N, C-alpha and C positions, 0 to 999 in steps of 0.2 A: 504494500500500500504506500501511497505517497500523499504528502500534505504540502500545500503552500503555506506561507506565513499567514495569509488571510484566512485560509480554512482552519488553521490551528486556533487563531484568535476567535473565530466563530464557535469552535468547539469548547473554548474556555472563556466565556464572555466576562467572567469576573477578573480576568487578567489585565494588567496595566503594562503596555508595551513601551520599551525603550530600545532604540537602535533599529536596524533593519537588515534583512538578508533577502537576496533573491534566490537563494538556494532552495531546491525542492527537498523536503524532509522525507527520507526513506529508511531511516534506522533510528534506534534508541540505544544509547550507550552511556556508560559512566563518564564523569567529567574527564578523567584521565584517558580513557580509551576512545573518546568521541573523535570523529573526523568530520570533514565538510559534508553536510547533508544529514547529520545526526541531530536528534533531540536529546537533551540531557536535563538533569535537575539537581538542585542543591536543596536537600531537605535537612540533613544533619550538618550543622555549622562547623563541625570538626573537619569537614572536607572543603571549607571555603578557600584554603590555600591553593586548591587545584582550579578554582574558577578562572582566575586571571590568565592561566595558561591553556585553558580548554579550547579545543578547536571545534567544538559543537557549533552548529549554525544557530540553534535556539536553545536557551537554557531557562528552565522554570526556576525562579528564585523566590524566597520569602518576601512578603510585601514590605516589611520594614527594613529589609537589607538594601544597603546602598552600594551600587557598583556600576561601572561604565563598561558597556560591551565593546568588543574589538570591532574594527571595520568589517562590514559584511557579516555582522553577528547581531542577534537580537536577544534581549532579556525580557521575559514575561513574568512580572511580579504578581504573585497569587497568594491568597491566605495560607494555603497548604500545598506546597509543591508535590508532595507524594499523592495527595488526592487528585490534583490536577492531572498528573501523569496517569492515574488510574482511569480518568475519563478517556484519555487517548487510547489506552490499552483496551478498555471496554469497547470502544468504537472499532478497533482492529479485530477484537474477538468476535464481535457481531458479524463482521464481514467474512472472516476466515472460517467460522463454524458453519458446517453444512446445514442448510435449512432442512428441517424434517417435515415432510407433508403429513398431515393427520392420517391415521389409519394403522392397520395391523399388517405387518409383513407376512407374506404367504407361508414362510417357514416357521412362524411363531405358533405356539400351541396355547390356546386359550380355552379354558373349561367353559362349557355352555352356561353355567350359572355365574360366571364372572361378569362384572360390569365394567366396560371400558368406554369412557366418554368418547364421542365421535371426534373431538378435537385433539385427543391424545395420540401420541405416536408410540407404537410397539415395534421394536426393531427385530432384525433377523434372529431366529433361534431362541427367542424369549419363551418362557413358560409362565403362564398365569393360572393358578389353581382355582378350585371351586370357591365361590362366594367372595373372591377378591374384588376390590374396587379400585379403578384407576380414574382419577378425576380429570377435569378439563385441562388441556394444554400440558399435561405431564409428558415427559420424554423418557422412554426406556430404551437405552441403546442395546446393542446386541448381547445375547446370552444372559440377560437379566432374569432372575427367578423370583417370582412373587408367590408366597405360600398361601395356603388355604385361609380365607377370611382376612387376609392382610389388606391394608388400605394405603393408597398413595395419593397425597393431596395435590391440588391444582398447581401447575407450573413447576412442580418438582422435577428434578433432572437426575436420573440414575444412570451412571456411566457403565460401560461394558463390564459384565461379570459380577454385578452387585447381587447379593442375596438378601431378600427381606422375607423372613420365614413366617410361619403361620401365626395369624392373629396380631401381628405387629402393625402399628399405625404410624405413618409418616405424614407430617403436616404439609402445608403449602410452602412453596418457594424454598424447598430443601434441596441441597446438592449432596449426593453421595457418590464418592469416587470409586474407581474400579476395585473389584474384589473385596469390598467391605462386606461384612456379614452382620446383619441386624437380626437378633433373636436366636442366636446359638444358645445351647443349654448352659445354664449357670453351672459352676463347678461346685457341686454339692454331694457329699457322701457321708454315710454314718457307719462307724466301725461296729460290727456286730458279729459275734461268734467267730472271731478270727479273720474276718475279711471286711472289705469296704463295700457297702451296699449303696447303689445310686439312689439319690433322692429325686423323685420326679420334679421337673421344672415346668410348672403349668401356667406361669404368668406370661407376660408379653413385654414388648418395648414400645414406649410412646415417645415419638420425636416431634416436638412442636415446630412452629413455622420459623423460617429463616435460619435454620441450622445447617452447617456444612460439616461433612464427615469425610476424612481423608482415606486414601487407598489402604487396603489391607487392615483397616481398623475393625475390631470385633466388639459388639455390644451384646452382652448376654441377656436373655430374658429373665424376668423375675422368677424366683422359686414359686411364689404366688404374688399376686399384685403385679406391679410394673416396674421395670427399669425406666427412668424418666429423664429425658434430655429436654430442657426447657428452651424457650424462644431465644434465638439469636446466638446461641453458643456455637463456637467453632472448634472442631476437633481435628487434629492433625493426622498424618499417616501413622500406621503401626501402633495405635493406642488400644489398650485392653480395658474395657469397662465391665465390671462384674455384675452379677445379679442384684437387683433391687437398689442399685446406686441411683441417687437423685442428683442431677447436675442443674444448678439454677440458671437464671437468664444471663446471657452475654458473658459466659465464661470462656476462657481460652485454655485448651488442653493440648500441649505440644508433644511432638513425636516420641514414641516409645514409652510414654507414661503408662502406669498401671494403677487402677483404682479398685481396691478389693470390695467385697460385697457389703451392701447396706450402708455405705458411707454417703453422707449428704454434703455436697458443696453448695453453699449459698451463692447468691448472685455475684457476678463480676470477679470470681476467683480466677487466678492465673496459675497454671501448673506447668513448670518447666520440663524440658525434655528429659526422659529417662527417670523421672521422679516416680517413687513408689509410695502409695498411700494405703495404710492398713485398713481393715474393715471396721464397720460400726463406729465411724468417727463423724464429727461435725466440723466442717471447715467454714469459719465465719466469713461473712460478706466482705468482698474486696481484698481477701488475703492473697499473698503471693508465695509460691513454693518454688525455690530455686532448682535448677537443673541437677539431676542425679541425687536429689534429696531422698531420705527415707523417713517418712512421717508415721509416727505411731501414737499420736495423742491429738486431742481436739485443739482447734485454733480459735482464738477470739477474733472478732472482726478486724480487718485491716492489719493482720499479722504479716510479717515478712520474715520467712525462715529459709534456711538452707543447711545442707550437710546431712550426715547420717551418724547418729540420730539427728533429726532436724532441730536446729537451735535458732534463736533470734539472729538475724543477719549479722549484726555487729559482733555479737558474742562468738559466732562461728568464725568470723574474720579474725578476731583477736587470737582465737585458738590456733588457727592456721599459721599465724605469724609465730606463735610460741613453738609450734611443732618444728619450724625451721631452725630454731635455736637449740633443740634437744641434743644434737651431737656435741656441740660445744659444752652444754651443761654436763653431759656425762663425762667428758674429759676433765672438767673442773672437779667433779665429785671424785673421780679416780685419783686425781692429784691430791685432793684433801685427805682421802683415805690412806694414801701412802705416807 
């Protein structure tokens, strides 16, 4: 795709232009890597040193930031350069994404009792089981499986290979990326007479509107009741969410995190990559859990913890500094003992 400066300004009407370029924009690059014809942006001011030397034809910069563009270069001042760039990327995505005509591909298998809205798209080799419901304008790419009695909300987009198992409910405007599994059995066993017996998992998963779920993520159904992902939450790739977990509104769960059964995350919680959270805990609203943390206790609202076991951020930071001094400390103790 290509953009003129005029077309870019029309796409970002809140921008304030300084400078001019007659170059046609045909690429997006970092400030350091940009060349003639590239669009770039300055969102984090720690990279401002690269701005003056950047060869980008157009740079999106913060509104309060003062700088003069080079000849044949334009700066577009915007309230949030990252969001402005997102507008451009969304426009490109709309153009590059193949349009799906409503209807059911001939190779798809749809049970007679399933209900598929005429405006929905069901791609090649999909399987939709009995009593399942697919709402208006939903998109199911190839090889998607929808289990018995499951529901997919309007305008939701399920990428290739997604599995939404029986009785699970997906809201509207949800995006689920390839090979995610919604409604796998929770991990529940009872030790009896020398062996582990499986506990039936008869609940479901409820995913509210505007949720996004990354590739290869698994969300287990409740043992009874529901595993519940509330509105606006964004879940990265390779995340494991166990049975009867409740995740509040607008939470962020980053790659390879794991949340054990019956834990409740209140609204706006952020969980860093590879963090592990034990079961039956309550994580207070607005809390942040650092990457690779191991959490085994409840958190008050707006807590900020990291480490294993997870400690308040500054306490964990001081302990890490002291750990680096341990070799010298042991040498001093040895000398004292002698």
